[in-house]
N, C-alpha and C positions, 0 to 999 in steps of 0.2 A: 489396545484397540486395533492396531494393525494386524496382530495375530488373529483376533476374532474375525475381522473382515476377511482375512485370507482364508480362514477355515470355512466361513460361509460361502465364499466363492468356490472353494474346492468341492464342498458338498453339493452345491448347485450344479457344478459342471459334471458331476458323476450321476446326477439324477436322470430318470427316464426321459424327462422333457428336454434333455440336452443341457447346454450351459446357460440358457436364458434365465435370468433372475425374475422372480415374480415381482409385481409392483411393490408389495409390502417389504420384501427383502431388499429391493433396490433402494427404497427410501431409508431403510434402516442402515444400509451401508453408507449412504450419503451422510446420514446423521453421525455415524461413527467417525467418518473422515473429518467432519466439521468439529466434532468434539476433540479428536486428536489434534487438529490444528490449534484449537484453543489451549489445550494442555501444553503444547510445545511452542507457544507463542514467542517465548524468549529466544528460542533457537532459530526462528524464522528471520530471513533477511529483510524482507520488505517493511514490516512494521518497525523494526529497529532502525532502518534508514530514515524513516519519517520522524521518529522521536529524536534521533541523533541530529537531524537537520534542524529541528526546533531548538535544541540545546546549543548547537554551534552558532546559529544565526543570532540567538539572544545574547550569547556570551560575546560575540564579536561586536554587536551594536552597543552593548553595555560598556565594553572596553574602548569603544571608539576606534576600532581597527579599520583601516582602509582596506579595500578589496585585495590589493597585492599582499599586504601583511597577513591577512586572513588566509588566503589561498596558499601562499608560500610557507606559512607557519604549519599548516596541515601537511604540506608536501615534505617538510623536514622531519615530521613525525611518521612519515610513511603512510599517511592516510589520504583517502580520496575526499573531495569536497562533497559532503552529503547534499542531495537535492540538485546536483548539477550533473548533466550528462545523460545521453540517451542513445540507445543502439540504432534507432531508426531516424528519429527526429533530429533536425539540425537548424542552423541559422536560416536556411532557405526553405525549410520544410517544418514549420512550427507545429507544436501540439495544440490542437484547437481547444482542448480542455484547459490548458494553461491560459490561453488568450481569453476564454470566456470567464474564467475565475478572476483574472486581472481586471477585466472590464467591470464585472459585478462589484468587486471591492472598491474600485475607484469611484463608482457611482453611489454606493450605499454605505461603505464603512466610514466611520468618523475620522479615521486616520490610517495611513498605510506605510509607516516608516520602515517596517521590516520588509515589506514587499519591495519598496524602493531600494533598500540595501541589497536584497537578493538579486535585483536586476543589475545593480552596479557590479556585483560579483560576476554575474553572467557576462557583462561587457568585457571584464578582464579575462575570464576563461575562454571566451570566444576568440581571443587573440592567439590562443594556443591551439585550438582545434574547433572545427565548425560544428561538431556534435556536442560540445560542452555547453549546452543550453540549460536554462532553468527548467527542470522537469516537473511533472505534476506533484511529486512528493515534496520537492522544494517549495513549490508555489503554495501548497496546502499548509506546509510548515510555517511559512512566512505569514500567511493570512490568519492562521490560528493564533500566532503571536499578536498580530494587529487587532484581532477580535478581542483578545484578552486585555491588551494594553490600552485600546482606545475606547472601549465600551463604557468605562467608568464603573463597571460592576465588580471589579476585583482589586484588592489591595496588592501591593508588590509581593507580600508574603504568600498570599493566596495564589498569585500567578506562579511564583516559584514552586509552590507545593504541587500545583496541577502539572507543571512541566516535569518535576522530579518523579511523580507517580507514573507518568506516561499515559495520560488520559487519551491521547489520540490513537493509541492502539485499539480503542473501542471502535473507532471509525473503520479500521481495517477489518475487524470482526463483523461489524454491522453490515458492511457491504456484502460480505460473503454469505451471511445468514439470509439477507434479503434475496440474494441470488438463488440460494437453495430452495427457499419457500416459493419464489416465483417460478422456478423451473418445475417444481413438483405440481403446483396448482395449474400451471399452463398446460402441462401434459394431460391432466385430468379434464380440463376444460375443452381441449381440442380432441379428446378421446383418442390420443395417439398411443400406439403401442411403444414399448420400450425399445431403444436402439438395440439391434441384434448384431453382434459382432461374431464373425466366424470363429468357432472354438479352436480351429487349428492355428489361428494367429495368436492364441494365448499360450505363452511359454511358461511352464513350471519347472523350476530347477531346484536342485538340492543345495 
């Protein structure tokens, strides 16, 4: 897919019209990139972090691990705590998405024991560094577990199967698919031309 996209870009850059891609070619390239993302999903870091956070939080709660045992146990294995930490957000600069998700869950979810556990883990990690906050991946992971566990619609086996399969990867894919569709339709609605980047800034190397 990457090779096809590269060849299309190369052909377009050599055309008489310069390096600007036509609307149809642009959409095709975006679709190819999206398909490539789906095919290499297991190699991508973000969705794996989300699923790893789900599995780690569930395992810790099921085993009754306190936050210190959970965090230090991962540290001994040379692993980071999934769902904890942010490059920009910190104790004094919270992620609004996380705050909104927490507020929604506390108001509408039947139970939120996994979210509560994730927040106790955050309390412990914040003693180590101010940026080791519960991030949006960790919040979504905890709430996904709370939704499965407290809704009453899933048996324990069904819950385990859903987690093992990695259902939440679908959310990662869905968000990007919606973005692709929205971007394309909005450009058509606004009758905006495609972004034109100077061809001299595009570097082709062997």
